[in-house]
LOFI-106115 format. One record per atom (N, C-alpha, C): residue number from 1; y, x, z; residue in one letter; chain; atom name. Coordinates in nm, 3 decimals. Example, Ala and Ser with C-alpha at 12.3 -4.5 7.8 and 13.67 -1.06 7.14 Angstrom:
REM residues 2
   resi         v         u         w   resn   chain   name
      1    -0.569     1.319     0.780      a       A      N
      1    -0.450     1.230     0.780      a       A     CA
      1    -0.330     1.320     0.780      a       A      C
      2    -0.225     1.285     0.708      s       A      N
      2    -0.106     1.367     0.714      s       A     CA
      2     0.003     1.290     0.787      s       A      C
//
This chain:
REM residues 173
   resi         v         u         w   resn   chain   name
      1     7.614     0.941    -1.527      m       A      N
      1     7.485     0.950    -1.529      m       A     CA
      1     7.413     0.805    -1.544      m       A      C
      2     7.293     0.744    -1.624      r       A      N
      2     7.273     0.649    -1.683      r       A     CA
      2     7.173     0.581    -1.561      r       A      C
      3     7.127     0.386    -1.568      w       A      N
      3     7.052     0.364    -1.457      w       A     CA
      3     6.927     0.420    -1.462      w       A      C
      4     6.885     0.428    -1.612      e       A      N
      4     6.706     0.464    -1.623      e       A     CA
      4     6.676     0.638    -1.540      e       A      C
      5     6.806     0.724    -1.520      e       A      N
      5     6.780     0.848    -1.498      e       A     CA
      5     6.754     0.855    -1.378      e       A      C
      6     6.880     0.767    -1.318      l       A      N
      6     6.883     0.744    -1.139      l       A     CA
      6     6.743     0.686    -1.118      l       A      C
      7     6.698     0.595    -1.216      y       A      N
      7     6.571     0.473    -1.136      y       A     CA
      7     6.448     0.624    -1.167      y       A      C
      8     6.462     0.730    -1.253      d       A      N
      8     6.317     0.814    -1.282      d       A     CA
      8     6.330     0.883    -1.151      d       A      C
      9     6.438     0.940    -1.129      a       A      N
      9     6.444     1.059    -1.072      a       A     CA
      9     6.390     0.998    -0.917      a       A      C
     10     6.434     0.863    -0.875      a       A      N
     10     6.383     0.807    -0.741      a       A     CA
     10     6.254     0.766    -0.758      a       A      C
     11     6.195     0.754    -0.905      a       A      N
     11     6.048     0.718    -0.884      a       A     CA
     11     5.955     0.882    -0.879      a       A      C
     12     6.035     0.973    -0.927      e       A      N
     12     5.956     1.133    -0.913      e       A     CA
     12     5.981     1.155    -0.793      e       A      C
     13     6.104     1.114    -0.682      a       A      N
     13     6.117     1.182    -0.575      a       A     CA
     13     5.961     1.100    -0.465      a       A      C
     14     5.942     0.974    -0.481      e       A      N
     14     5.881     0.880    -0.448      e       A     CA
     14     5.744     0.949    -0.438      e       A      C
     15     5.664     0.934    -0.567      f       A      N
     15     5.579     1.006    -0.593      f       A     CA
     15     5.592     1.150    -0.533      f       A      C
     16     5.637     1.227    -0.570      a       A      N
     16     5.629     1.346    -0.446      a       A     CA
     16     5.595     1.327    -0.283      a       A      C
     17     5.681     1.259    -0.284      g       A      N
     17     5.648     1.239    -0.134      g       A     CA
     17     5.510     1.175    -0.079      g       A      C
     18     5.470     1.048    -0.223      e       A      N
     18     5.324     1.018    -0.180      e       A     CA
     18     5.209     1.184    -0.195      e       A      C
     19     5.240     1.219    -0.309      v       A      N
     19     5.167     1.376    -0.326      v       A     CA
     19     5.139     1.400    -0.159      v       A      C
     20     5.296     1.434    -0.140      a       A      N
     20     5.284     1.547     0.016      a       A     CA
     20     5.182     1.480     0.124      a       A      C
     21     5.214     1.350     0.145      d       A      N
     21     5.146     1.259     0.243      d       A     CA
     21     5.003     1.262     0.273      d       A      C
     22     4.924     1.245     0.091      r       A      N
     22     4.791     1.226     0.064      r       A     CA
     22     4.763     1.384     0.115      r       A      C
     23     4.809     1.461     0.124      t       A      N
     23     4.778     1.661     0.113      t       A     CA
     23     4.722     1.662     0.256      t       A      C
     24     4.858     1.606     0.339      r       A      N
     24     4.874     1.660     0.451      r       A     CA
     24     4.731     1.556     0.528      r       A      C
     25     4.725     1.398     0.481      r       A      N
     25     4.617     1.351     0.520      r       A     CA
     25     4.471     1.437     0.504      r       A      C
     26     4.463     1.454     0.377      e       A      N
     26     4.328     1.516     0.315      e       A     CA
     26     4.314     1.644     0.402      e       A      C
     27     4.400     1.753     0.479      r       A      N
     27     4.410     1.856     0.500      r       A     CA
     27     4.387     1.822     0.678      r       A      C
     28     4.478     1.702     0.709      a       A      N
     28     4.364     1.664     0.834      a       A     CA
     28     4.222     1.641     0.842      a       A      C
     29     4.161     1.607     0.780      l       A      N
     29     4.004     1.582     0.801      l       A     CA
     29     3.939     1.710     0.764      l       A      C
     30     4.013     1.831     0.756      v       A      N
     30     3.941     1.900     0.751      v       A     CA
     30     3.906     2.006     0.914      v       A      C
     31     3.754     1.994     0.911      p       A      N
     31     3.753     2.082     1.066      p       A     CA
     31     3.752     2.219     1.064      p       A      C
     32     3.754     2.290     1.127      l       A      N
     32     3.738     2.430     1.193      l       A     CA
     32     3.642     2.510     1.108      l       A      C
     33     3.518     2.423     1.150      a       A      N
     33     3.425     2.470     1.117      a       A     CA
     33     3.406     2.483     0.949      a       A      C
     34     3.425     2.446     0.882      d       A      N
     34     3.429     2.438     0.741      d       A     CA
     34     3.576     2.535     0.674      d       A      C
     35     3.683     2.534     0.734      r       A      N
     35     3.710     2.664     0.748      r       A     CA
     35     3.669     2.758     0.773      r       A      C
     36     3.583     2.798     0.857      l       A      N
     36     3.488     2.936     0.896      l       A     CA
     36     3.418     2.948     0.786      l       A      C
     37     3.309     2.851     0.765      r       A      N
     37     3.224     2.898     0.664      r       A     CA
     37     3.274     2.889     0.516      r       A      C
     38     3.430     2.839     0.523      a       A      N
     38     3.434     2.947     0.356      a       A     CA
     38     3.568     3.080     0.365      a       A      C
     39     3.520     3.175     0.517      s       A      N
     39     3.568     3.281     0.508      s       A     CA
     39     3.477     3.376     0.458      s       A      C
     40     3.532     3.458     0.353      t       A      N
     40     3.443     3.568     0.341      t       A     CA
     40     3.492     3.742     0.401      t       A      C
     41     3.597     3.712     0.457      e       A      N
     41     3.678     3.853     0.512      e       A     CA
     41     3.611     3.856     0.649      e       A      C
     42     3.618     3.920     0.729      p       A      N
     42     3.619     3.926     0.876      p       A     CA
     42     3.723     3.867     0.903      p       A      C
     43     3.741     3.796     1.085      v       A      N
     43     3.808     3.717     1.110      v       A     CA
     43     3.835     3.757     1.255      v       A      C
     44     3.950     3.727     1.322      t       A      N
     44     3.950     3.745     1.439      t       A     CA
     44     3.960     3.603     1.520      t       A      C
     45     3.852     3.593     1.645      v       A      N
     45     3.894     3.505     1.721      v       A     CA
     45     3.917     3.527     1.855      v       A      C
     46     3.986     3.394     1.907      g       A      N
     46     4.041     3.441     2.034      g       A     CA
     46     3.994     3.337     2.098      g       A      C
     47     3.908     3.411     2.233      i       A      N
     47     3.860     3.323     2.347      i       A     CA
     47     3.897     3.349     2.470      i       A      C
     48     3.894     3.266     2.574      a       A      N
     48     3.964     3.316     2.720      a       A     CA
     48     3.892     3.347     2.812      a       A      C
     49     3.960     3.455     2.848      p       A      N
     49     4.066     3.491     2.875      p       A     CA
     49     4.110     3.638     2.831      p       A      C
     50     4.181     3.620     2.731      q       A      N
     50     4.270     3.729     2.659      q       A     CA
     50     4.151     3.804     2.561      q       A      C
     51     4.068     3.718     2.511      t       A      N
     51     3.944     3.794     2.472      t       A     CA
     51     3.994     3.796     2.266      t       A      C
     52     3.902     3.866     2.227      a       A      N
     52     3.943     3.823     2.081      a       A     CA
     52     3.817     3.944     2.030      a       A      C
     53     3.724     3.831     1.957      i       A      N
     53     3.631     3.927     1.887      i       A     CA
     53     3.684     3.929     1.743      i       A      C
     54     3.630     4.032     1.645      t       A      N
     54     3.626     4.051     1.519      t       A     CA
     54     3.518     4.075     1.440      t       A      C
     55     3.494     4.033     1.363      g       A      N
     55     3.387     4.007     1.285      g       A     CA
     55     3.327     3.939     1.173      g       A      C
     56     3.233     3.938     1.081      a       A      N
     56     3.213     3.866     0.940      a       A     CA
     56     3.129     3.741     1.014      a       A      C
     57     3.210     3.609     0.941      v       A      N
     57     3.106     3.502     0.998      v       A     CA
     57     2.934     3.488     0.873      v       A      C
     58     2.899     3.521     0.992      c       A      N
     58     2.738     3.506     0.901      c       A     CA
     58     2.636     3.355     0.904      c       A      C
     59     2.726     3.258     0.984      a       A      N
     59     2.652     3.105     1.002      a       A     CA
     59     2.745     3.068     1.105      a       A      C
     60     2.747     2.935     1.055      v       A      N
     60     2.854     2.841     1.115      v       A     CA
     60     2.767     2.697     1.143      v       A      C
     61     2.689     2.693     1.270      g       A      N
     61     2.665     2.559     1.308      g       A     CA
     61     2.740     2.420     1.408      g       A      C
     62     2.655     2.353     1.389      a       A      N
     62     2.688     2.206     1.444      a       A     CA
     62     2.848     2.239     1.548      a       A      C
     63     2.839     2.359     1.659      d       A      N
     63     2.942     2.390     1.775      d       A     CA
     63     2.946     2.519     1.807      d       A      C
     64     2.896     2.581     1.699      w       A      N
     64     2.889     2.742     1.705      w       A     CA
     64     2.890     2.821     1.603      w       A      C
     65     2.955     2.975     1.600      i       A      N
     65     2.954     3.051     1.483      i       A     CA
     65     2.895     3.172     1.524      i       A      C
     66     2.799     3.233     1.418      l       A      N
     66     2.763     3.336     1.467      l       A     CA
     66     2.888     3.473     1.376      l       A      C
     67     2.938     3.599     1.443      l       A      N
     67     2.993     3.698     1.368      l       A     CA
     67     2.922     3.823     1.421      l       A      C
     68     2.906     3.880     1.320      t       A      N
     68     2.843     4.027     1.338      t       A     CA
     68     2.964     4.125     1.324      t       A      C
     69     2.961     4.247     1.403      d       A      N
     69     3.092     4.339     1.443      d       A     CA
     69     2.965     4.448     1.451      d       A      C
     70     3.102     4.537     1.432      d       A      N
     70     2.984     4.702     1.497      d       A     CA
     70     2.884     4.696     1.584      d       A      C
     71     2.889     4.581     1.644      r       A      N
     71     2.752     4.592     1.787      r       A     CA
     71     2.730     4.483     1.787      r       A      C
     72     2.690     4.411     1.701      g       A      N
     72     2.623     4.343     1.658      g       A     CA
     72     2.664     4.212     1.653      g       A      C
     73     2.536     4.107     1.689      e       A      N
     73     2.556     3.974     1.651      e       A     CA
     73     2.621     3.956     1.796      e       A      C
     74     2.706     3.830     1.768      v       A      N
     74     2.756     3.755     1.901      v       A     CA
     74     2.776     3.558     1.825      v       A      C
     75     2.758     3.521     1.939      i       A      N
     75     2.729     3.351     1.941      i       A     CA
     75     2.821     3.332     1.989      i       A      C
     76     2.968     3.235     1.896      v       A      N
     76     3.097     3.168     1.989      v       A     CA
     76     3.045     3.021     1.960      v       A      C
     77     3.059     2.958     2.063      r       A      N
     77     3.107     2.861     2.103      r       A     CA
     77     3.218     2.757     2.055      r       A      C
     78     3.192     2.683     1.952      t       A      N
     78     3.350     2.676     1.896      t       A     CA
     78     3.431     2.600     2.003      t       A      C
     79     3.399     2.557     2.066      g       A      N
     79     3.501     2.450     2.201      g       A     CA
     79     3.590     2.550     2.250      g       A      C
     80     3.521     2.674     2.274      a       A      N
     80     3.593     2.793     2.345      a       A     CA
     80     3.678     2.838     2.235      a       A      C
     81     3.691     2.800     2.158      i       A      N
     81     3.799     2.911     2.047      i       A     CA
     81     3.922     2.887     2.046      i       A      C
     82     4.010     2.939     2.115      l       A      N
     82     4.177     2.922     2.132      l       A     CA
     82     4.261     2.922     2.006      l       A      C
     83     4.228     3.047     1.926      w       A      N
     83     4.272     3.065     1.764      w       A     CA
     83     4.228     3.158     1.700      w       A      C
     84     4.218     3.147     1.563      v       A      N
     84     4.108     3.234     1.498      v       A     CA
     84     4.198     3.309     1.353      v       A      C
     85     4.228     3.395     1.349      r       A      N
     85     4.351     3.515     1.287      r       A     CA
     85     4.217     3.514     1.165      r       A      C
     86     4.312     3.507     1.033      g       A      N
     86     4.244     3.568     0.918      g       A     CA
     86     4.147     3.474     0.862      g       A      C
     87     4.141     3.312     0.865      l       A      N
     87     4.084     3.265     0.771      l       A     CA
     87     4.159     3.215     0.651      l       A      C
     88     4.093     3.172     0.504      p       A      N
     88     4.145     3.152     0.440      p       A     CA
     88     4.187     2.982     0.456      p       A      C
     89     4.281     2.965     0.384      p       A      N
     89     4.312     2.829     0.336      p       A     CA
     89     4.219     2.701     0.264      p       A      C
     90     4.093     2.726     0.227      e       A      N
     90     4.005     2.689     0.188      e       A     CA
     90     3.919     2.653     0.288      e       A      C
     91     3.857     2.570     0.238      a       A      N
     91     3.729     2.517     0.301      a       A     CA
     91     3.604     2.477     0.238      a       A      C
     92     3.471     2.470     0.328      r       A      N
     92     3.373     2.467     0.262      r       A     CA
     92     3.268     2.391     0.361      r       A      C
     93     3.264     2.277     0.296      a       A      N
     93     3.181     2.144     0.377      a       A     CA
     93     3.008     2.199     0.405      a       A      C
     94     2.940     2.151     0.532      e       A      N
     94     2.837     2.182     0.509      e       A     CA
     94     2.758     2.109     0.424      e       A      C
     95     2.655     2.169     0.371      t       A      N
     95     2.591     2.071     0.254      t       A     CA
     95     2.449     2.072     0.271      t       A      C
     96     2.377     2.103     0.399      s       A      N
     96     2.246     2.072     0.490      s       A     CA
     96     2.309     1.960     0.581      s       A      C
     97     2.191     1.846     0.562      a       A      N
     97     2.180     1.791     0.686      a       A     CA
     97     2.141     1.849     0.792      a       A      C
     98     2.021     1.914     0.776      v       A      N
     98     1.942     1.980     0.879      v       A     CA
     98     2.032     2.088     0.976      v       A      C
     99     2.117     2.162     0.842      a       A      N
     99     2.193     2.279     0.969      a       A     CA
     99     2.311     2.228     0.947      a       A      C
    100     2.363     2.100     0.953      a       A      N
    100     2.459     2.032     1.035      a       A     CA
    100     2.413     2.007     1.152      a       A      C
    101     2.285     1.969     1.197      r       A      N
    101     2.200     1.946     1.306      r       A     CA
    101     2.235     2.041     1.398      r       A      C
    102     2.242     2.183     1.393      l       A      N
    102     2.190     2.273     1.451      l       A     CA
    102     2.314     2.349     1.558      l       A      C
    103     2.311     2.295     1.683      d       A      N
    103     2.400     2.308     1.787      d       A     CA
    103     2.413     2.415     1.893      d       A      C
    104     2.472     2.492     1.961      f       A      N
    104     2.445     2.585     2.052      f       A     CA
    104     2.339     2.591     2.110      f       A      C
    105     2.262     2.435     2.182      g       A      N
    105     2.141     2.507     2.195      g       A     CA
    105     2.050     2.536     2.106      g       A      C
    106     2.052     2.534     2.000      y       A      N
    106     1.954     2.565     1.915      y       A     CA
    106     1.974     2.716     1.873      y       A      C
    107     2.133     2.755     1.873      a       A      N
    107     2.114     2.920     1.856      a       A     CA
    107     2.040     3.004     1.969      a       A      C
    108     2.096     2.942     2.105      l       A      N
    108     2.029     2.992     2.249      l       A     CA
    108     1.847     2.987     2.256      l       A      C
    109     1.820     2.888     2.182      r       A      N
    109     1.683     2.906     2.166      r       A     CA
    109     1.594     2.982     2.071      r       A      C
    110     1.698     3.059     2.017      v       A      N
    110     1.655     3.153     1.936      v       A     CA
    110     1.666     3.294     1.997      v       A      C
    111     1.781     3.308     2.088      l       A      N
    111     1.780     3.415     2.155      l       A     CA
    111     1.626     3.416     2.272      l       A      C
    112     1.617     3.303     2.343      a       A      N
    112     1.500     3.290     2.413      a       A     CA
    112     1.414     3.311     2.384      a       A      C
    113     1.383     3.242     2.268      r       A      N
    113     1.252     3.283     2.175      r       A     CA
    113     1.231     3.433     2.134      r       A      C
    114     1.286     3.459     2.135      d       A      N
    114     1.304     3.629     2.103      d       A     CA
    114     1.324     3.740     2.215      d       A      C
    115     1.335     3.653     2.317      r       A      N
    115     1.375     3.765     2.443      r       A     CA
    115     1.470     3.850     2.492      r       A      C
    116     1.540     3.850     2.397      a       A      N
    116     1.629     3.924     2.335      a       A     CA
    116     1.746     3.927     2.516      a       A      C
    117     1.772     4.057     2.550      a       A      N
    117     1.875     4.058     2.622      a       A     CA
    117     1.988     4.025     2.574      a       A      C
    118     2.100     3.939     2.661      a       A      N
    118     2.207     3.912     2.645      a       A     CA
    118     2.346     3.919     2.694      a       A      C
    119     2.472     3.926     2.675      v       A      N
    119     2.595     3.934     2.771      v       A     CA
    119     2.660     3.793     2.768      v       A      C
    120     2.655     3.727     2.863      v       A      N
    120     2.731     3.615     2.820      v       A     CA
    120     2.897     3.601     2.912      v       A      C
    121     2.967     3.569     2.818      q       A      N
    121     3.107     3.542     2.824      q       A     CA
    121     3.144     3.425     2.888      q       A      C
    122     3.168     3.428     2.975      l       A      N
    122     3.190     3.282     3.047      l       A     CA
    122     3.379     3.215     3.017      l       A      C
    123     3.422     3.134     3.021      v       A      N
    123     3.583     3.068     3.010      v       A     CA
    123     3.662     3.135     3.136      v       A      C
    124     3.586     3.154     3.242      d       A      N
    124     3.665     3.240     3.309      d       A     CA
    124     3.689     3.357     3.358      d       A      C
    125     3.636     3.467     3.269      g       A      N
    125     3.607     3.565     3.245      g       A     CA
    125     3.506     3.633     3.313      g       A      C
    126     3.427     3.549     3.404      t       A      N
    126     3.313     3.682     3.409      t       A     CA
    126     3.205     3.703     3.324      t       A      C
    127     3.140     3.789     3.311      t       A      N
    127     3.037     3.822     3.230      t       A     CA
    127     2.878     3.833     3.302      t       A      C
    128     2.795     3.805     3.232      l       A      N
    128     2.682     3.789     3.269      l       A     CA
    128     2.597     3.874     3.198      l       A      C
    129     2.453     3.932     3.235      t       A      N
    129     2.378     3.992     3.157      t       A     CA
    129     2.210     3.939     3.209      t       A      C
    130     2.166     3.938     3.095      g       A      N
    130     2.003     3.908     3.133      g       A     CA
    130     1.942     3.892     2.977      g       A      C
    131     1.822     3.801     3.033      t       A      N
    131     1.786     3.678     2.904      t       A     CA
    131     1.736     3.562     2.955      t       A      C
    132     1.791     3.512     2.848      i       A      N
    132     1.757     3.343     2.885      i       A     CA
    132     1.614     3.298     2.889      i       A      C
    133     1.547     3.238     2.961      d       A      N
    133     1.453     3.176     3.004      d       A     CA
    133     1.437     3.071     2.914      d       A      C
    134     1.494     2.993     2.937      r       A      N
    134     1.499     2.827     2.918      r       A     CA
    134     1.663     2.750     2.835      r       A      C
    135     1.623     2.695     2.734      v       A      N
    135     1.724     2.624     2.750      v       A     CA
    135     1.725     2.454     2.729      v       A      C
    136     1.779     2.363     2.795      g       A      N
    136     1.825     2.255     2.847      g       A     CA
    136     1.936     2.181     2.729      g       A      C
    137     1.932     2.068     2.723      r       A      N
    137     2.040     2.031     2.632      r       A     CA
    137     2.173     2.037     2.665      r       A      C
    138     2.202     2.046     2.791      d       A      N
    138     2.341     2.133     2.805      d       A     CA
    138     2.372     2.246     2.918      d       A      C
    139     2.280     2.315     2.906      a       A      N
    139     2.260     2.413     3.022      a       A     CA
    139     2.105     2.535     2.960      a       A      C
    140     2.154     2.631     3.000      f       A      N
    140     2.017     2.760     3.022      f       A     CA
    140     2.019     2.839     3.138      f       A      C
    141     1.896     2.872     3.146      d       A      N
    141     1.839     2.916     3.228      d       A     CA
    141     1.860     3.096     3.202      d       A      C
    142     1.890     3.180     3.289      l       A      N
    142     1.926     3.326     3.265      l       A     CA
    142     1.892     3.382     3.411      l       A      C
    143     1.794     3.460     3.345      a       A      N
    143     1.733     3.581     3.454      a       A     CA
    143     1.821     3.748     3.387      a       A      C
    144     1.923     3.735     3.532      e       A      N
    144     2.023     3.820     3.513      e       A     CA
    144     2.010     3.946     3.596      e       A      C
    145     1.940     4.059     3.477      h       A      N
    145     1.942     4.215     3.490      h       A     CA
    145     2.021     4.288     3.412      h       A      C
    146     1.985     4.410     3.425      a       A      N
    146     2.088     4.473     3.311      a       A     CA
    146     2.064     4.486     3.180      a       A      C
    147     2.205     4.485     3.126      a       A      N
    147     2.139     4.431     2.957      a       A     CA
    147     2.074     4.568     2.925      a       A      C
    148     2.042     4.695     2.966      d       A      N
    148     1.961     4.795     2.873      d       A     CA
    148     1.864     4.749     2.927      d       A      C
    149     1.790     4.705     3.040      e       A      N
    149     1.662     4.704     3.096      e       A     CA
    149     1.583     4.538     3.033      e       A      C
    150     1.457     4.583     3.032      p       A      N
    150     1.364     4.467     3.005      p       A     CA
    150     1.366     4.374     3.065      p       A      C
    151     1.330     4.260     3.052      r       A      N
    151     1.324     4.156     3.145      r       A     CA
    151     1.204     4.170     3.206      r       A      C
    152     1.193     4.228     3.364      r       A      N
    152     1.059     4.227     3.423      r       A     CA
    152     1.061     4.178     3.549      r       A      C
    153     0.995     4.112     3.630      s       A      N
    153     1.022     4.042     3.755      s       A     CA
    153     1.073     4.176     3.871      s       A      C
    154     1.042     4.234     3.845      g       A      N
    154     1.088     4.340     3.961      g       A     CA
    154     1.261     4.395     3.919      g       A      C
    155     1.288     4.406     3.815      l       A      N
    155     1.379     4.439     3.756      l       A     CA
    155     1.512     4.276     3.764      l       A      C
    156     1.487     4.195     3.763      v       A      N
    156     1.567     4.049     3.736      v       A     CA
    156     1.635     4.017     3.925      v       A      C
    157     1.783     4.041     3.894      r       A      N
    157     1.870     4.053     4.035      r       A     CA
    157     1.850     3.899     4.076      r       A      C
    158     1.868     3.800     3.976      s       A      N
    158     1.870     3.672     4.022      s       A     CA
    158     1.887     3.565     3.911      s       A      C
    159     1.830     3.426     3.936      a       A      N
    159     1.853     3.366     3.827      a       A     CA
    159     1.973     3.236     3.835      a       A      C
    160     2.014     3.191     3.774      r       A      N
    160     2.117     3.140     3.741      r       A     CA
    160     2.107     2.988     3.653      r       A      C
    161     2.160     2.895     3.646      v       A      N
    161     2.161     2.826     3.548      v       A     CA
    161     2.313     2.774     3.488      v       A      C
    162     2.340     2.817     3.334      v       A      N
    162     2.487     2.836     3.305      v       A     CA
    162     2.504     2.701     3.264      v       A      C
    163     2.600     2.645     3.226      a       A      N
    163     2.648     2.503     3.161      a       A     CA
    163     2.718     2.560     2.993      a       A      C
    164     2.682     2.506     2.916      f       A      N
    164     2.708     2.552     2.788      f       A     CA
    164     2.896     2.526     2.808      f       A      C
    165     2.928     2.417     2.879      a       A      N
    165     3.044     2.383     2.871      a       A     CA
    165     3.161     2.563     2.934      a       A      C
    166     3.064     2.616     3.007      a       A      N
    166     3.092     2.719     3.066      a       A     CA
    166     3.124     2.857     2.952      a       A      C
    167     3.061     2.867     2.869      v       A      N
    167     2.997     3.000     2.766      v       A     CA
    167     3.122     2.999     2.698      v       A      C
    168     3.199     3.094     2.628      t       A      N
    168     3.305     3.104     2.529      t       A     CA
    168     3.211     3.156     2.423      t       A      C
    169     3.096     3.317     2.449      s       A      N
    169     3.014     3.371     2.398      s       A     CA
    169     2.904     3.425     2.445      s       A      C
    170     2.813     3.481     2.335      v       A      N
    170     2.688     3.553     2.374      v       A     CA
    170     2.667     3.649     2.286      v       A      C
    171     2.647     3.750     2.316      r       A      N
    171     2.603     3.841     2.286      r       A     CA
    171     2.477     3.921     2.249      r       A      C
    172     2.373     3.920     2.127      r       A      N
    172     2.233     3.997     2.168      r       A     CA
    172     2.254     4.142     2.160      r       A      C
    173     2.215     4.208     2.267      t       A      N
    173     2.197     4.338     2.301      t       A     CA
    173     2.098     4.445     2.244      t       A      C
//
């Protein structure tokens, strides 16, 4: 073997290593939201405790995703996601500055505005049903009543304030 061949082989190995390092660095900068946004097939999202939701990704906000399945729409707080199955390797960044600012509170305010009954799943496995009355910066007021009943003062069992951090998902009923 000649010295030039050894030098060329070493240079090629160094170049391949540099490409691999840059590829890993680029992948490390891709947030989960961008991978979810690129999804064209249904995904399965694992949330605590031992709950999974399978559906099509319809919207991706700053800290939430909207899935649709055979039961309707469900908002999943991305901070509660444990794992996702079915994501493509591609990613698609948000191109709208306005859409990038639409946070979990925004998604909940849509439900509150519509006076829609909701099923709220908490990180400890608790399920709450009712209507979201008010949405603050990091919590919302829930008038608890049966999911199949309208929000009427005589049907409201209790009211509670729920911290965003305690929520895994909210399903419109």
